[in-house]
C-alpha positions in Angstrom: -0.2 -0.3 -0.3 1.2 3.6 -0.9 1.4 6.0 1.5 2.5 9.8 0.5 3.6 11.8 3.3 3.1 15.2 3.3 5.7 17.5 6.0 8.4 19.9 6.5 10.1 18.5 9.2 13.6 16.4 7.9 14.2 15.2 10.6 10.3 13.6 11.2 9.4 13.3 8.3 13.2 10.9 7.8 11.8 8.9 10.7 8.1 8.4 9.5 9.7 6.8 6.6 11.8 4.8 8.1 8.6 3.0 10.5 6.7 3.6 7.6 8.3 1.1 5.3 9.6 -1.3 8.1 6.1 -1.5 9.1 4.9 -2.8 4.9 3.7 0.5 3.4 5.6 1.9 0.3 6.1 5.6 1.1 6.5 8.8 -1.2 7.2 12.2 0.3 7.2 15.8 -0.5 7.7 18.4 2.0 5.2 21.5 0.0 1.1 21.0 -0.8 1.3 22.3 -4.1 3.8 19.1 -4.4 1.4 17.4 -2.9 -1.1 18.3 -5.1 0.6 17.9 -8.2 2.1 14.7 -6.9 -1.8 13.0 -6.4 -2.9 14.3 -10.1 -0.4 12.4 -11.7 -0.2 9.4 -9.5 -3.1 8.7 -6.6 -2.0 7.6 -3.7 -3.3 4.8 -1.3 -3.4 7.4 1.7 -2.4 10.9 2.7 -0.3 11.7 5.9 -0.8 15.6 5.4 1.1 17.6 7.4 -0.4 20.8 8.4 1.8 23.6 8.6 3.9 23.5 5.4 6.3 26.0 3.7 3.7 27.6 1.3 0.3 26.9 2.4 -2.0 25.6 4.8 -3.0 22.4 4.7 -5.8 22.6 5.0 -5.8 24.4 1.6 -3.9 21.1 0.7 -7.0 18.9 1.9 -9.7 21.0 0.4 -7.5 21.5 -2.8 -7.4 17.1 -2.3 -11.2 16.6 -1.2 -11.6 18.2 -4.4 -10.3 16.0 -7.1 -10.6 13.0 -5.2 -13.8 12.7 -2.8 -12.4 8.9 -1.7 -9.3 9.3 -0.9 -8.5 8.6 2.2 -5.8 11.3 4.8 -4.8 11.8 8.0 -3.7 14.4 9.8 -0.5 15.3 11.1 -0.5 18.5 13.4 0.7 20.7 16.3 -1.9 22.2 16.6 -4.7 20.5 19.5 -6.5 22.8 19.8 -9.9 21.0 19.6 -11.7 24.0 16.9 -8.7 23.2 14.9 -9.7 19.1 15.3 -12.7 19.4 13.9 -12.5 21.8 11.0 -9.8 19.8 9.9 -12.1 16.4 10.1 -15.1 18.7 8.6 -12.5 19.7 6.1 -12.8 16.6 4.6 -10.4 14.3 7.4 -10.8 11.4 7.9 -8.4 11.3 10.6 -6.4 13.2 13.2 -3.0 13.2 15.5 -1.6 15.5 17.2 2.1 15.9 18.1 4.4 14.1 19.4 2.8 11.3 18.8 3.5 7.1 19.7 4.1 5.6 15.9 1.4 3.0 16.8 -1.0 4.5 17.0 0.2 6.0 13.7 0.2 3.1 12.1 -3.0 2.1 14.3 -4.7 4.4 12.5 -3.1 3.5 9.0 -4.8 -0.4 9.3 -8.7 1.1 10.2 -8.1 3.3 7.0 -6.5 0.6 5.0 -9.2 -2.4 6.1 -11.4 1.0 4.9 -10.2 0.7 1.7 -10.3 -3.3 1.2 -13.4 -3.1 2.6 -12.7 -5.4 5.6 -14.3 -5.2 8.8 -10.7 -7.1 10.4 -7.4 -7.0 10.1 -8.2 -10.5 8.5 -8.0 -10.7 4.7 -8.7 -14.8 4.4 -8.9 -16.0 0.6 -8.4 -19.3 -0.9 -7.0 -20.9 2.1 -4.7 -18.0 2.9 -4.5 -15.3 5.7 -2.8 -12.4 5.7 -3.4 -10.8 9.0 -2.3 -6.5 8.6 -1.5 -5.9 12.5 0.6 -9.3 12.9 2.1 -9.0 9.0 1.6 -13.3 9.4 0.8 -15.1 6.5 -0.6 -18.3 7.3 -1.6 -21.4 4.6 -3.8 -24.1 6.3 -3.6 -21.8 9.0 0.5 -23.1 9.2 2.1 -19.7 8.9 4.3 -19.0 6.8 7.9 -17.4 6.4 8.2 -13.7 3.8 10.0 -11.4 3.1 8.8 -7.4 3.8 8.9 -7.3 0.0 6.6 -10.3 -0.7 3.8 -9.7 2.1 3.3 -6.0 0.2 3.4 -7.5 -2.7 1.2 -10.8 -1.4 -1.4 -7.7 0.8 -1.1 -5.6 -3.1 -3.0 -8.3 -4.6 -5.4 -10.3 -2.0 -7.1 -6.5 -1.3 -7.5 -6.5 -5.2 -8.9 -10.1 -5.4 -10.5 -10.7 -8.7 -8.3 -7.2 -10.5 -5.9 -7.5 -12.3 -3.1 -5.5 -10.6 -0.2 -4.1 -14.1 3.5 -4.5 -12.9 4.0 -0.8 -12.9 0.5 -0.6 -10.1 2.4 -3.4 -8.5 6.1 -1.7 -8.1 4.0 1.4 -7.1 2.8 -0.1 -3.9 6.4 -1.8 -3.2 8.5 1.3 -4.7 9.0 4.5 -3.4 11.0 7.4 -5.7 14.0 7.1 -6.7 14.0 3.8 -4.8 16.1 1.2 -8.0 13.9 -1.3 -9.1 14.9 -3.8 -12.0 12.9 -4.8 -15.2 11.9 -8.4 -13.6 11.3 -7.1 -10.1 8.0 -8.3 -9.8 8.4 -11.3 -10.9 11.2 -13.0 -8.9 8.7 -11.9 -6.2 6.0 -13.7 -8.2 8.0 -16.7 -8.2 9.2 -16.8 -4.7 5.9 -16.0 -3.5 3.6 -18.4 -5.5 5.8 -21.8 -4.1 4.9 -20.6 -0.4 1.6 -19.8 -1.7 -1.7 -22.7 -2.5 -0.4 -24.3 -6.5 -2.3 -21.9 -9.3 -3.1 -19.4 -7.0 -1.3 -16.5 -8.4 -2.5 -16.8 -12.1 -0.9 -14.6 -15.2 -2.6 -12.3 -17.3 0.0 -12.9 -20.0 0.4 -8.8 -20.6 -1.2 -7.4 -18.5 -0.5 -8.3 -14.7 -1.3 -10.8 -12.4 -3.9 -11.6 -10.3 -5.3 -14.1 -7.3 -7.8 -16.4 -8.4 -9.9 -16.2 -5.5 -11.7 -19.4 -7.4 -10.7 -21.1 -5.2 -12.1 -23.0 -1.9 -12.3 -22.0 1.1 
């Protein structure tokens, strides 16, 4: 799942990127509000984490523009503004959630998992399909109730496929969920991850749609 982090505090941004990537998210980062608007217009992320105190424009103006252009894009506000009126204004302006600085990274991750579950229409932290269970809270994957060990990229790739079961995911869209801007991606990277995943999952679980991309076979019995 791809997150756009809009935060001008360099130290905080570095720490958040490290923590979010460790938690299985792909993260892109911008410092300015206009860059966030332009980025979303070019390639929409799954979730935006937006600071309100930006150097070029107020974060609420960014939120308003994002809501005008992308009604369903989840936005989580980060801010040092602690007043109830600020929180109410942000939520009334279209924010999905609000977190005051300073905050614990575990709370941020928990709130992001809630937004991610809304995107996947899942009512719990577990996605279950064809004998495979992926738990977004524990980051564990089990096949027929036996835990299998996946690398971080393998987990992220399987999560993207299971969240979109029945819909074909192109290589480009999968790369955007696994890698942030500037990360070097070999031409066969997705294919390599798919090959490794297939060895750990039921036969025929991941289907190749030649010339298009990949999907999960959701016709398998649970």
